[in-house]
TORPA-4810 file (N, C-alpha, C, O; in nm, 3 decimals):
<nodes>
NODE_1_0.083_-0.119_0.000_0.000_0.000_0.000_0.088_0.125_0.000_0.189_0.132_0.070_M
NODE_2_0.049_0.223_-0.079_0.125_0.347_-0.091_0.098_0.438_0.028_-0.014_0.449_0.077_L
NODE_3_0.202_0.502_0.072_0.186_0.601_0.178_0.149_0.734_0.114_0.158_0.750_-0.008_K
NODE_4_0.109_0.827_0.196_0.065_0.957_0.147_0.178_1.028_0.071_0.152_1.085_-0.035_M
NODE_5_0.299_1.026_0.122_0.411_1.095_0.056_0.446_1.031_-0.077_0.475_1.101_-0.174_N
NODE_6_0.443_0.900_-0.084_0.473_0.830_-0.208_0.369_0.860_-0.315_0.403_0.880_-0.432_E
NODE_7_0.244_0.863_-0.278_0.138_0.890_-0.377_0.144_1.034_-0.426_0.118_1.059_-0.543_S
NODE_8_0.176_1.127_-0.339_0.188_1.267_-0.385_0.310_1.283_-0.474_0.306_1.360_-0.570_T
NODE_9_0.419_1.212_-0.443_0.538_1.218_-0.529_0.507_1.166_-0.668_0.549_1.225_-0.768_D
NODE_10_0.434_1.056_-0.676_0.396_0.998_-0.804_0.306_1.095_-0.880_0.323_1.113_-1.001_I
NODE_11_0.212_1.156_-0.811_0.121_1.251_-0.874_0.197_1.372_-0.928_0.170_1.418_-1.038_L
NODE_12_0.293_1.422_-0.849_0.374_1.537_-0.892_0.457_1.498_-1.015_0.468_1.578_-1.108_V
NODE_13_0.515_1.378_-1.016_0.593_1.332_-1.131_0.507_1.324_-1.256_0.549_1.367_-1.364_D
NODE_14_0.389_1.270_-1.243_0.298_1.257_-1.357_0.258_1.394_-1.409_0.254_1.415_-1.530_I
NODE_15_0.229_1.487_-1.318_0.189_1.622_-1.358_0.304_1.695_-1.427_0.282_1.766_-1.526_M
NODE_16_0.427_1.679_-1.377_0.540_1.749_-1.440_0.569_1.692_-1.578_0.604_1.768_-1.669_S
NODE_17_0.555_1.561_-1.597_0.572_1.501_-1.729_0.466_1.550_-1.826_0.496_1.580_-1.941_E
NODE_18_0.343_1.558_-1.779_0.234_1.606_-1.863_0.257_1.752_-1.902_0.235_1.789_-2.017_T
NODE_19_0.301_1.834_-1.808_0.327_1.975_-1.836_0.441_1.990_-1.935_0.434_2.073_-2.026_T
NODE_20_0.546_1.911_-1.919_0.660_1.918_-2.011_0.618_1.874_-2.151_0.660_1.935_-2.249_A
NODE_21_0.538_1.770_-2.161_0.491_1.722_-2.291_0.402_1.828_-2.357_0.414_1.853_-2.477_T
NODE_22_0.315_1.888_-2.280_0.227_1.992_-2.333_0.307_2.112_-2.381_0.279_2.167_-2.487_T
NODE_23_0.407_2.153_-2.304_0.489_2.267_-2.343_0.568_2.238_-2.470_0.587_2.327_-2.553_A
NODE_24_0.614_2.115_-2.487_0.692_2.079_-2.606_0.607_2.078_-2.731_0.655_2.111_-2.840_A
NODE_25_0.480_2.041_-2.717_0.394_2.035_-2.836_0.302_2.154_-2.848_0.211_2.155_-2.931_T
NODE_26_0.323_2.255_-2.767_0.238_2.373_-2.771_0.252_2.444_-2.905_0.363_2.464_-2.954_E
NODE_27_0.142_2.479_-2.962_0.143_2.542_-3.095_0.154_2.692_-3.080_0.108_2.752_-2.984_R
NODE_28_0.216_2.749_-3.178_0.233_2.893_-3.180_0.115_2.952_-3.257_0.073_2.895_-3.358_I
NODE_29_0.062_3.064_-3.212_-0.052_3.127_-3.278_-0.012_3.194_-3.408_0.105_3.222_-3.430_G
NODE_30_-0.110_3.218_-3.494_-0.083_3.276_-3.626_-0.021_3.415_-3.612_0.077_3.446_-3.679_F
NODE_31_-0.078_3.497_-3.526_-0.028_3.634_-3.511_0.116_3.633_-3.461_0.199_3.711_-3.507_E
NODE_32_0.144_3.546_-3.366_0.280_3.536_-3.313_0.376_3.485_-3.420_0.488_3.534_-3.432_E
NODE_33_0.333_3.387_-3.497_0.415_3.334_-3.606_0.444_3.443_-3.708_0.556_3.455_-3.758_A
NODE_34_0.343_3.521_-3.740_0.361_3.629_-3.836_0.462_3.730_-3.786_0.553_3.770_-3.859_F
NODE_35_0.447_3.773_-3.661_0.537_3.876_-3.609_0.680_3.822_-3.592_0.776_3.897_-3.609_S
NODE_36_0.694_3.694_-3.559_0.827_3.636_-3.540_0.900_3.610_-3.672_1.021_3.627_-3.680_L
NODE_37_0.827_3.568_-3.775_0.892_3.515_-3.895_0.869_3.597_-4.022_0.916_3.557_-4.129_H
NODE_38_0.800_3.709_-4.014_0.770_3.787_-4.134_0.898_3.830_-4.206_0.909_3.813_-4.328_H
NODE_39_0.994_3.884_-4.133_1.118_3.932_-4.196_1.196_3.818_-4.262_1.251_3.835_-4.371_R
NODE_40_1.202_3.704_-4.194_1.275_3.589_-4.249_1.212_3.540_-4.378_1.281_3.512_-4.475_T
NODE_41_1.079_3.531_-4.378_1.008_3.485_-4.497_1.028_3.586_-4.611_1.049_3.548_-4.725_V
NODE_42_1.020_3.715_-4.578_1.039_3.818_-4.680_1.179_3.809_-4.739_1.195_3.819_-4.861_F
NODE_43_1.281_3.792_-4.656_1.418_3.782_-4.706_1.436_3.660_-4.795_1.502_3.667_-4.899_R
NODE_44_1.379_3.548_-4.753_1.390_3.426_-4.835_1.325_3.447_-4.971_1.379_3.407_-5.073_A
NODE_45_1.209_3.510_-4.971_1.139_3.536_-5.097_1.218_3.634_-5.183_1.230_3.614_-5.304_A
NODE_46_1.270_3.739_-5.122_1.344_3.839_-5.199_1.472_3.781_-5.257_1.516_3.822_-5.365_R
NODE_47_1.533_3.687_-5.187_1.655_3.627_-5.239_1.629_3.547_-5.366_1.720_3.525_-5.446_S
NODE_48_1.506_3.504_-5.385_1.472_3.429_-5.505_1.420_3.522_-5.615_1.460_3.508_-5.731_V
NODE_49_1.331_3.615_-5.581_1.266_3.697_-5.684_1.338_3.827_-5.713_1.314_3.888_-5.818_V
NODE_50_1.426_3.874_-5.623_1.505_3.996_-5.642_1.420_4.121_-5.662_1.462_4.214_-5.731_H
NODE_51_1.302_4.124_-5.603_1.214_4.239_-5.617_1.132_4.250_-5.489_1.067_4.154_-5.447_D
NODE_52_1.134_4.368_-5.426_1.066_4.385_-5.297_0.915_4.368_-5.310_0.852_4.308_-5.222_A
NODE_53_0.856_4.419_-5.416_0.712_4.407_-5.435_0.668_4.262_-5.453_0.572_4.217_-5.390_G
NODE_54_0.739_4.191_-5.538_0.708_4.049_-5.558_0.734_3.970_-5.430_0.659_3.878_-5.396_L
NODE_55_0.841_4.005_-5.359_0.873_3.935_-5.235_0.762_3.954_-5.132_0.730_3.862_-5.056_A
NODE_56_0.704_4.072_-5.128_0.593_4.096_-5.034_0.471_4.014_-5.074_0.401_3.962_-4.987_E
NODE_57_0.446_4.003_-5.203_0.335_3.918_-5.250_0.359_3.772_-5.212_0.267_3.703_-5.168_D
NODE_58_0.481_3.726_-5.229_0.516_3.588_-5.194_0.501_3.568_-5.043_0.450_3.464_-4.999_V
NODE_59_0.544_3.666_-4.965_0.531_3.658_-4.819_0.385_3.649_-4.779_0.349_3.569_-4.693_T
NODE_60_0.302_3.729_-4.841_0.159_3.725_-4.811_0.099_3.588_-4.845_0.022_3.533_-4.766_Q
NODE_61_0.134_3.535_-4.960_0.085_3.403_-4.999_0.134_3.294_-4.904_0.061_3.200_-4.873_E
NODE_62_0.258_3.307_-4.857_0.314_3.210_-4.763_0.236_3.209_-4.633_0.204_3.103_-4.579_T
NODE_63_0.204_3.328_-4.582_0.130_3.334_-4.457_-0.017_3.295_-4.475_-0.081_3.247_-4.381_F
NODE_64_-0.071_3.315_-4.595_-0.205_3.263_-4.621_-0.205_3.110_-4.615_-0.298_3.049_-4.562_L
NODE_65_-0.101_3.050_-4.669_-0.091_2.904_-4.663_-0.071_2.856_-4.519_-0.123_2.751_-4.481_R
NODE_66_0.003_2.932_-4.440_0.017_2.897_-4.299_-0.118_2.902_-4.230_-0.152_2.814_-4.152_L
NODE_67_-0.194_3.006_-4.258_-0.325_3.020_-4.196_-0.416_2.902_-4.232_-0.491_2.852_-4.148_Y
NODE_68_-0.410_2.860_-4.357_-0.493_2.748_-4.402_-0.447_2.615_-4.343_-0.530_2.527_-4.316_K
NODE_69_-0.316_2.598_-4.323_-0.261_2.470_-4.280_-0.207_2.475_-4.137_-0.120_2.396_-4.101_H
NODE_70_-0.257_2.566_-4.059_-0.209_2.584_-3.923_-0.218_2.457_-3.839_-0.129_2.428_-3.760_Q
NODE_71_-0.324_2.382_-3.857_-0.346_2.263_-3.776_-0.249_2.150_-3.810_-0.226_2.062_-3.728_D
NODE_72_-0.192_2.152_-3.929_-0.103_2.043_-3.969_0.039_2.060_-3.915_0.117_1.965_-3.917_S
NODE_73_0.074_2.179_-3.866_0.207_2.204_-3.812_0.199_2.187_-3.660_0.145_2.272_-3.590_I
NODE_74_0.254_2.077_-3.612_0.243_2.046_-3.470_0.367_2.086_-3.391_0.358_2.107_-3.271_T
NODE_75_0.482_2.096_-3.455_0.606_2.127_-3.387_0.644_2.271_-3.414_0.667_2.308_-3.529_D
NODE_76_0.651_2.354_-3.309_0.682_2.496_-3.330_0.826_2.517_-3.376_0.857_2.621_-3.434_S
NODE_77_0.915_2.420_-3.351_1.053_2.431_-3.400_1.059_2.419_-3.552_1.149_2.476_-3.614_E
NODE_78_0.966_2.348_-3.610_0.968_2.327_-3.755_0.889_2.433_-3.831_0.881_2.428_-3.954_M
NODE_79_0.831_2.528_-3.760_0.751_2.631_-3.825_0.837_2.718_-3.917_0.801_2.740_-4.032_L
NODE_80_0.949_2.768_-3.867_1.035_2.857_-3.947_1.086_2.787_-4.073_1.074_2.843_-4.182_R
NODE_81_1.143_2.667_-4.062_1.186_2.598_-4.185_1.069_2.571_-4.281_1.086_2.579_-4.403_P
NODE_82_0.952_2.540_-4.227_0.835_2.516_-4.312_0.800_2.644_-4.387_0.773_2.640_-4.507_W
NODE_83_0.799_2.757_-4.318_0.767_2.885_-4.382_0.869_2.919_-4.490_0.832_2.967_-4.598_L
NODE_84_0.995_2.896_-4.463_1.099_2.927_-4.561_1.085_2.838_-4.684_1.097_2.885_-4.797_I
NODE_85_1.059_2.710_-4.662_1.041_2.617_-4.775_0.922_2.660_-4.861_0.931_2.661_-4.984_R
NODE_86_0.811_2.697_-4.796_0.693_2.741_-4.870_0.723_2.870_-4.945_0.685_2.885_-5.061_V
NODE_87_0.793_2.963_-4.880_0.826_3.091_-4.944_0.913_3.070_-5.068_0.891_3.133_-5.171_A
NODE_88_1.011_2.983_-5.058_1.099_2.955_-5.172_1.021_2.892_-5.286_1.038_2.930_-5.402_I
NODE_89_0.935_2.797_-5.254_0.855_2.733_-5.358_0.759_2.831_-5.424_0.745_2.831_-5.547_N
NODE_90_0.692_2.914_-5.344_0.600_3.013_-5.401_0.678_3.114_-5.486_0.631_3.155_-5.592_V
NODE_91_0.796_3.153_-5.440_0.877_3.248_-5.516_0.920_3.190_-5.650_0.916_3.258_-5.753_A
NODE_92_0.961_3.063_-5.648_1.001_2.999_-5.774_0.881_2.989_-5.870_0.896_3.012_-5.990_K
NODE_93_0.764_2.956_-5.817_0.645_2.951_-5.902_0.610_3.088_-5.956_0.566_3.101_-6.070_N
NODE_94_0.629_3.191_-5.874_0.604_3.328_-5.919_0.697_3.365_-6.033_0.656_3.425_-6.132_T
NODE_95_0.824_3.329_-6.018_0.920_3.358_-6.125_0.884_3.286_-6.254_0.895_3.342_-6.363_L
NODE_96_0.842_3.161_-6.242_0.801_3.086_-6.362_0.686_3.157_-6.432_0.685_3.170_-6.554_R
NODE_97_0.590_3.201_-6.353_0.476_3.274_-6.411_0.519_3.403_-6.476_0.469_3.440_-6.582_G
NODE_98_0.613_3.474_-6.412_0.662_3.599_-6.469_0.742_3.577_-6.596_0.736_3.657_-6.689_N
NODE_99_0.817_3.468_-6.600_0.894_3.437_-6.721_0.798_3.412_-6.838_0.820_3.457_-6.950_I
NODE_100_0.690_3.338_-6.809_0.591_3.313_-6.914_0.527_3.445_-6.960_0.508_3.467_-7.079_R
NODE_101_0.494_3.531_-6.864_0.433_3.659_-6.898_0.530_3.747_-6.977_0.490_3.812_-7.073_A
NODE_102_0.658_3.747_-6.937_0.757_3.826_-7.009_0.778_3.774_-7.151_0.800_3.851_-7.244_N
NODE_103_0.772_3.643_-7.167_0.785_3.585_-7.300_0.670_3.631_-7.389_0.689_3.667_-7.505_T
NODE_104_0.549_3.630_-7.332_0.434_3.679_-7.409_0.450_3.827_-7.444_0.418_3.868_-7.555_R
NODE_105_0.502_3.906_-7.348_0.523_4.049_-7.374_0.628_4.070_-7.483_0.612_4.157_-7.569_D
NODE_106_0.735_3.992_-7.480_0.839_4.005_-7.581_0.786_3.970_-7.720_0.820_4.035_-7.818_E
NODE_107_0.705_3.868_-7.726_0.645_3.829_-7.854_0.556_3.943_-7.904_0.557_3.975_-8.022_I
NODE_108_0.480_4.003_-7.814_0.393_4.114_-7.852_0.477_4.231_-7.903_0.441_4.293_-8.004_Y
NODE_109_0.587_4.263_-7.834_0.672_4.374_-7.875_0.731_4.347_-8.014_0.737_4.437_-8.097_V
NODE_110_0.775_4.224_-8.038_0.831_4.191_-8.169_0.726_4.203_-8.278_0.754_4.250_-8.388_K
NODE_111_0.604_4.160_-8.246_0.498_4.164_-8.347_0.452_4.307_-8.376_0.421_4.340_-8.490_E
NODE_112_0.446_4.391_-8.273_0.395_4.526_-8.292_0.504_4.628_-8.320_0.476_4.739_-8.366_T
NODE_113_0.631_4.592_-8.292_0.740_4.684_-8.318_0.760_4.787_-8.208_0.838_4.880_-8.226_G
NODE_114_0.691_4.773_-8.095_0.708_4.868_-7.985_0.833_4.831_-7.905_0.865_4.714_-7.889_E
NODE_115_0.901_4.933_-7.856_1.016_4.910_-7.769_0.992_4.979_-7.636_0.925_5.082_-7.629_T
NODE_116_1.048_4.921_-7.533_1.033_4.981_-7.401_1.156_5.065_-7.369_1.268_5.031_-7.409_Q
NODE_117_1.133_5.173_-7.298_1.242_5.259_-7.255_1.289_5.207_-7.119_1.209_5.182_-7.029_V
NODE_118_1.419_5.190_-7.106_1.474_5.141_-6.979_1.452_5.243_-6.869_1.470_5.363_-6.890_A
NODE_119_1.413_5.196_-6.755_1.386_5.286_-6.644_1.515_5.330_-6.577_1.620_5.267_-6.595_S
NODE_120_1.507_5.437_-6.502_1.622_5.489_-6.430_1.671_5.388_-6.327_1.791_5.375_-6.304_V
NODE_121_1.577_5.315_-6.265_1.614_5.216_-6.164_1.699_5.105_-6.223_1.797_5.063_-6.162_E
NODE_122_1.663_5.057_-6.340_1.739_4.950_-6.405_1.879_5.000_-6.439_1.977_4.928_-6.418_I
NODE_123_1.889_5.123_-6.491_2.019_5.180_-6.522_2.105_5.192_-6.397_2.225_5.163_-6.400_D
NODE_124_2.045_5.234_-6.288_2.120_5.250_-6.164_2.170_5.114_-6.112_2.284_5.103_-6.069_Y
NODE_125_2.084_5.012_-6.116_2.124_4.880_-6.070_2.240_4.826_-6.153_2.335_4.769_-6.098_E
NODE_126_2.233_4.844_-6.282_2.341_4.797_-6.368_2.469_4.874_-6.337_2.578_4.817_-6.331_E
NODE_127_2.455_5.004_-6.318_2.571_5.088_-6.288_2.632_5.047_-6.154_2.754_5.044_-6.142_Y
NODE_128_2.551_5.016_-6.056_2.601_4.984_-5.923_2.662_4.844_-5.915_2.727_4.812_-5.816_A
NODE_129_2.643_4.764_-6.015_2.703_4.632_-6.016_2.616_4.523_-5.955_2.659_4.409_-5.940_G
NODE_130_2.495_4.559_-5.921_2.405_4.460_-5.863_2.377_4.350_-5.963_2.364_4.233_-5.927_V
NODE_131_2.369_4.388_-6.088_2.346_4.289_-6.193_2.456_4.184_-6.197_2.429_4.065_-6.216_N
NODE_132_2.582_4.229_-6.178_2.694_4.135_-6.178_2.682_4.034_-6.065_2.713_3.916_-6.081_D
NODE_133_2.637_4.081_-5.950_2.621_3.991_-5.836_2.514_3.888_-5.866_2.533_3.769_-5.842_I
NODE_134_2.402_3.933_-5.920_2.294_3.840_-5.954_2.337_3.740_-6.061_2.302_3.622_-6.055_Y
NODE_135_2.415_3.789_-6.159_2.464_3.698_-6.263_2.554_3.591_-6.204_2.542_3.473_-6.235_K
NODE_136_2.645_3.636_-6.119_2.737_3.540_-6.057_2.661_3.442_-5.968_2.689_3.322_-5.970_A
NODE_137_2.566_3.493_-5.891_2.489_3.407_-5.803_2.404_3.308_-5.882_2.385_3.194_-5.840_L
NODE_138_2.353_3.352_-5.996_2.270_3.262_-6.077_2.351_3.148_-6.139_2.295_3.046_-6.179_S
NODE_139_2.484_3.165_-6.149_2.568_3.061_-6.205_2.608_2.956_-6.102_2.661_2.850_-6.138_Q
NODE_140_2.584_2.985_-5.975_2.610_2.885_-5.871_2.494_2.787_-5.874_2.378_2.826_-5.871_V
NODE_141_2.526_2.659_-5.880_2.424_2.556_-5.897_2.344_2.534_-5.769_2.393_2.558_-5.658_K
NODE_142_2.222_2.488_-5.787_2.138_2.447_-5.675_2.186_2.313_-5.626_2.234_2.236_-5.708_E
NODE_143_2.177_2.279_-5.505_2.123_2.352_-5.390_2.226_2.442_-5.323_2.199_2.502_-5.219_P
NODE_144_2.347_2.452_-5.384_2.452_2.534_-5.324_2.407_2.680_-5.310_2.430_2.743_-5.206_L
NODE_145_2.343_2.733_-5.415_2.299_2.872_-5.413_2.200_2.897_-5.300_2.214_2.994_-5.226_R
NODE_146_2.101_2.811_-5.287_2.000_2.829_-5.182_2.063_2.818_-5.044_2.027_2.893_-4.953_S
NODE_147_2.156_2.724_-5.027_2.224_2.710_-4.897_2.301_2.838_-4.863_2.297_2.884_-4.749_C
NODE_148_2.370_2.894_-4.961_2.448_3.016_-4.938_2.357_3.133_-4.903_2.385_3.207_-4.809_L
NODE_149_2.250_3.149_-4.976_2.158_3.261_-4.951_2.095_3.249_-4.813_2.089_3.347_-4.739_I
NODE_150_2.050_3.130_-4.778_1.986_3.112_-4.647_2.087_3.127_-4.534_2.053_3.179_-4.427_L
NODE_151_2.211_3.084_-4.554_2.313_3.101_-4.452_2.345_3.249_-4.434_2.365_3.294_-4.322_K
NODE_152_2.350_3.324_-4.543_2.374_3.468_-4.535_2.262_3.540_-4.462_2.282_3.648_-4.406_Q
NODE_153_2.144_3.480_-4.461_2.031_3.540_-4.391_2.028_3.503_-4.244_1.939_3.546_-4.170_Q
NODE_154_2.125_3.422_-4.201_2.137_3.393_-4.060_2.072_3.263_-4.013_2.059_3.242_-3.893_G
NODE_155_2.032_3.178_-4.105_1.970_3.052_-4.064_2.076_2.953_-4.020_2.190_2.956_-4.068_L
NODE_156_2.039_2.865_-3.929_2.129_2.760_-3.884_2.131_2.648_-3.987_2.046_2.642_-4.076_S
NODE_157_2.230_2.559_-3.974_2.238_2.446_-4.066_2.113_2.360_-4.056_2.064_2.309_-4.156_Y
NODE_158_2.063_2.343_-3.935_1.943_2.260_-3.914_1.823_2.322_-3.987_1.746_2.250_-4.052_K
NODE_159_1.807_2.454_-3.977_1.696_2.522_-4.044_1.711_2.517_-4.195_1.613_2.500_-4.267_E
NODE_160_1.833_2.532_-4.244_1.857_2.524_-4.388_1.824_2.384_-4.438_1.758_2.368_-4.541_I
NODE_161_1.869_2.284_-4.364_1.844_2.145_-4.404_1.694_2.116_-4.407_1.645_2.051_-4.500_A
NODE_162_1.621_2.164_-4.308_1.477_2.141_-4.305_1.406_2.218_-4.416_1.312_2.167_-4.476_A
NODE_163_1.452_2.339_-4.444_1.388_2.422_-4.547_1.406_2.364_-4.687_1.314_2.368_-4.769_S
NODE_164_1.523_2.312_-4.713_1.554_2.262_-4.847_1.542_2.111_-4.857_1.567_2.053_-4.963_L
NODE_165_1.504_2.047_-4.748_1.489_1.902_-4.742_1.619_1.832_-4.781_1.621_1.742_-4.865_E
NODE_166_1.728_1.875_-4.717_1.860_1.817_-4.740_1.911_1.757_-4.609_1.854_1.781_-4.502_L
NODE_167_2.018_1.680_-4.618_2.081_1.622_-4.501_2.158_1.731_-4.428_2.237_1.803_-4.489_N
NODE_168_2.135_1.744_-4.298_2.197_1.851_-4.220_2.350_1.842_-4.222_2.417_1.946_-4.219_E
NODE_169_2.404_1.724_-4.226_2.550_1.707_-4.223_2.618_1.757_-4.350_2.739_1.780_-4.350_S
NODE_170_2.544_1.774_-4.458_2.605_1.820_-4.583_2.591_1.971_-4.604_2.646_2.025_-4.700_S
NODE_171_2.519_2.040_-4.519_2.494_2.183_-4.538_2.624_2.265_-4.530_2.644_2.355_-4.611_I
NODE_172_2.710_2.235_-4.435_2.837_2.308_-4.422_2.922_2.296_-4.548_2.982_2.394_-4.593_G
NODE_173_2.927_2.178_-4.603_3.002_2.155_-4.727_2.939_2.233_-4.841_3.010_2.295_-4.921_T
NODE_174_2.807_2.231_-4.850_2.738_2.304_-4.956_2.765_2.455_-4.947_2.788_2.520_-5.048_F
NODE_175_2.762_2.509_-4.825_2.785_2.653_-4.806_2.929_2.687_-4.846_2.951_2.787_-4.915_V
NODE_176_3.025_2.606_-4.804_3.165_2.633_-4.839_3.186_2.625_-4.990_3.254_2.710_-5.048_A
NODE_177_3.129_2.525_-5.054_3.142_2.512_-5.199_3.074_2.629_-5.271_3.126_2.680_-5.370_R
NODE_178_2.959_2.671_-5.220_2.886_2.783_-5.281_2.966_2.911_-5.271_2.972_2.988_-5.366_A
NODE_179_3.028_2.935_-5.156_3.110_3.055_-5.139_3.228_3.055_-5.237_3.259_3.156_-5.299_R
NODE_180_3.294_2.941_-5.248_3.408_2.930_-5.339_3.364_2.949_-5.484_3.429_3.019_-5.561_A
NODE_181_3.254_2.887_-5.521_3.203_2.899_-5.658_3.160_3.042_-5.689_3.188_3.094_-5.797_E
NODE_182_3.092_3.106_-5.593_3.050_3.245_-5.613_3.172_3.335_-5.631_3.174_3.420_-5.720_F
NODE_183_3.273_3.318_-5.546_3.394_3.400_-5.556_3.462_3.379_-5.691_3.509_3.475_-5.752_A
NODE_184_3.467_3.256_-5.738_3.530_3.226_-5.867_3.452_3.292_-5.980_3.510_3.357_-6.066_R
NODE_185_3.321_3.274_-5.980_3.238_3.328_-6.088_3.231_3.480_-6.082_3.236_3.547_-6.185_V
NODE_186_3.218_3.535_-5.962_3.209_3.681_-5.949_3.340_3.748_-5.991_3.338_3.859_-6.044_Y
NODE_187_3.451_3.682_-5.968_3.578_3.735_-6.015_3.583_3.746_-6.166_3.639_3.842_-6.219_G
NODE_188_3.523_3.648_-6.237_3.518_3.653_-6.383_3.420_3.760_-6.431_3.450_3.832_-6.526_K
NODE_189_3.304_3.770_-6.366_3.202_3.867_-6.408_3.251_4.007_-6.385_3.226_4.095_-6.468_V
NODE_190_3.319_4.032_-6.272_3.364_4.166_-6.239_3.473_4.219_-6.331_3.492_4.340_-6.339_G
NODE_191_3.544_4.130_-6.400_3.655_4.174_-6.486_3.607_4.225_-6.614_3.687_4.266_-6.698_K
</nodes>
């Protein structure tokens, strides 16, 4: 037969285990997720689309998907990598759509003979060398490029691995190779 002290000790142990389990699986609210991860999602999107307006659209779509699938994300540690993965995928789909639209526009311009005047912003970006950076970065192969961009944004190897669905042990190698490849290619572009 259990004594009073033994039964209270068992009850306290059971309660502390239950509390620890509940705290580990506690879900983060949508508003809190938005305020915590908005900048990270925006940066991930901008690194793919290279345009602040498009990146904001991608960010909005990413958080809409979070809102719709909130119940399926049970681990709050995996929320950030999930958001980054969704943002990258939405950004890539956005670029594909824009490429198709630009192709249609180019065909229209060729057929009608209209030419577009380059904007001051495009001239400034080319002058500042931003174009060279994008060219060099675009020549770095995937998944090295994505690993480098996400590492530059401050993500851990674990978060990068989860976002890109890669093995965590290979992320350091990918980042090092991406840096070396970027330096090699950017040296050629800059000359």
